[in-house]
C-alpha positions as CSV (number, residue, x, y, z in Angstrom):
1,M,-14.6,15.9,10.3
2,E,-14.1,18.5,7.7
3,T,-13.7,17.5,4.1
4,P,-10.3,17.6,3.3
5,P,-8.3,19.8,0.9
6,C,-7.2,17.3,-1.2
7,Y,-8.7,13.3,-2.3
8,A,-5.9,12.5,-4.5
9,Y,-1.8,12.6,-5.2
10,N,0.7,12.5,-8.3
11,Y,3.5,10.2,-7.5
12,R,7.2,9.8,-8.7
13,E,8.9,6.3,-8.3
14,S,12.4,7.8,-9.4
15,D,13.0,10.0,-6.7
16,G,10.0,9.1,-4.5
17,L,8.4,13.1,-5.1
18,C,4.7,13.1,-4.0
19,Q,2.1,15.9,-5.2
20,L,-0.4,16.5,-3.6
21,V,-4.0,17.6,-5.7
22,L,-6.3,20.0,-4.1
23,K,-9.8,20.3,-5.3
24,G,-9.9,23.1,-7.6
25,K,-6.4,23.8,-7.2
26,S,-3.9,21.2,-9.1
27,D,-4.8,18.2,-11.4
28,L,-3.7,14.2,-11.1
29,V,-0.9,14.3,-13.9
30,E,0.2,10.7,-15.4
31,D,3.3,12.9,-16.6
32,N,7.0,13.5,-16.7
33,G,7.0,9.6,-14.8
34,F,5.0,10.6,-12.1
35,T,1.7,7.8,-11.9
36,S,-1.6,9.4,-10.1
37,Y,-3.7,8.1,-7.1
38,V,-6.7,8.9,-6.1
39,Q,-8.1,7.8,-2.3
40,S,-12.3,6.7,-2.1
41,T,-12.0,7.3,1.5
42,P,-10.9,9.4,4.3
43,V,-7.0,8.9,5.2
44,Y,-5.1,9.0,7.7
45,K,-1.4,9.3,8.3
46,Y,-0.3,5.5,9.0
47,P,3.3,5.3,10.7
48,E,6.2,4.4,9.5
49,C,6.0,1.6,12.8
50,R,3.7,-0.6,14.4
51,L,1.1,0.9,16.3
52,T,-1.3,-2.2,17.4
53,E,-0.6,-6.0,17.2
54,K,-2.0,-7.4,13.8
55,G,-0.5,-3.8,12.3
56,R,-2.8,-3.1,9.9
57,E,-2.3,0.5,9.9
58,Y,1.6,-0.3,8.9
59,I,3.1,1.5,6.6
60,G,6.8,0.9,6.4
61,K,9.9,-0.3,4.5
62,V,10.3,-3.2,5.6
63,S,11.0,-5.8,2.9
64,K,12.7,-8.6,4.9
65,T,11.1,-11.8,7.5
66,K,12.3,-11.7,10.8
67,S,14.9,-14.8,8.9
68,G,16.3,-12.1,6.8
69,K,14.4,-13.8,3.3
70,E,13.5,-11.1,1.0
71,C,9.9,-10.3,0.3
72,L,8.7,-10.5,-3.3
73,R,6.1,-7.9,-4.9
74,W,2.6,-8.1,-3.8
75,D,1.5,-6.7,-6.8
76,I,2.8,-9.9,-8.5
77,Q,0.6,-12.2,-7.3
78,P,3.0,-14.8,-6.6
79,Y,1.3,-17.5,-5.4
80,G,-2.4,-16.5,-6.2
81,T,-4.8,-15.0,-4.3
82,P,-4.2,-16.3,0.3
83,D,-7.3,-18.0,1.3
84,D,-7.7,-15.5,3.9
85,F,-8.6,-12.7,1.8
86,L,-12.7,-11.6,1.4
87,K,-13.6,-13.1,-2.3
88,E,-16.4,-10.5,-2.4
89,V,-13.4,-8.1,-2.4
90,M,-10.7,-7.7,-5.6
91,Y,-7.0,-8.7,-4.9
92,S,-5.6,-5.2,-4.8
93,N,-8.9,-3.3,-3.2
94,H,-6.7,-5.6,0.3
95,F,-4.9,-2.4,0.6
96,F,-4.5,0.9,1.4
97,N,-4.6,3.5,-1.5
98,L,-6.5,-0.1,-3.1
99,D,-3.8,-0.8,-5.3
100,T,-1.0,-2.6,-5.0
101,L,1.7,-1.6,-6.9
102,S,2.8,1.2,-4.6
103,Q,3.3,-1.7,-1.8
104,K,6.0,-2.7,-4.0
105,N,8.1,-6.0,-1.8
106,Y,7.3,-4.1,1.4
107,C,5.5,-5.8,5.0
108,R,1.9,-5.7,5.1
109,N,-0.9,-6.8,6.7
110,P,-3.9,-6.5,4.3
111,S,-6.0,-9.8,5.9
112,G,-5.8,-9.1,9.5
113,R,-3.4,-11.8,10.5
114,E,-1.1,-11.6,13.4
115,R,1.1,-9.4,12.3
116,P,2.1,-7.6,9.1
117,W,3.7,-10.4,6.7
118,C,4.7,-10.8,2.8
119,F,5.1,-13.0,-0.2
120,V,8.8,-14.8,-0.1
121,R,10.1,-17.8,-2.4
122,G,10.2,-21.5,-1.3
123,D,9.3,-22.2,2.2
124,A,8.0,-19.2,4.4
């Protein structure tokens, strides 16, 4: 695989605007409402829908369980670190982009469970 020309991007949550940071042609800018993200491994385009049974690649915007409960944000770690997360890996490193903030309250499968899941208030 050829080395990609971009390794990072700026994202502004207020309007969903992304700016690719091209090697030698632009900079990370944590300004004007943008937050900067850097990728440390090759990134592939991940789909809105699941491609595999477990859905490790899923980055869609579903934020409710099958039963209709609203998902909680990943970045607040509402119940601590799940038992099935690797102990030697930081909590945030289980997620794409190596952060939890951009995952918001969307269903994800950071630990390889049966399918994408999320934290909910009370019993799940």
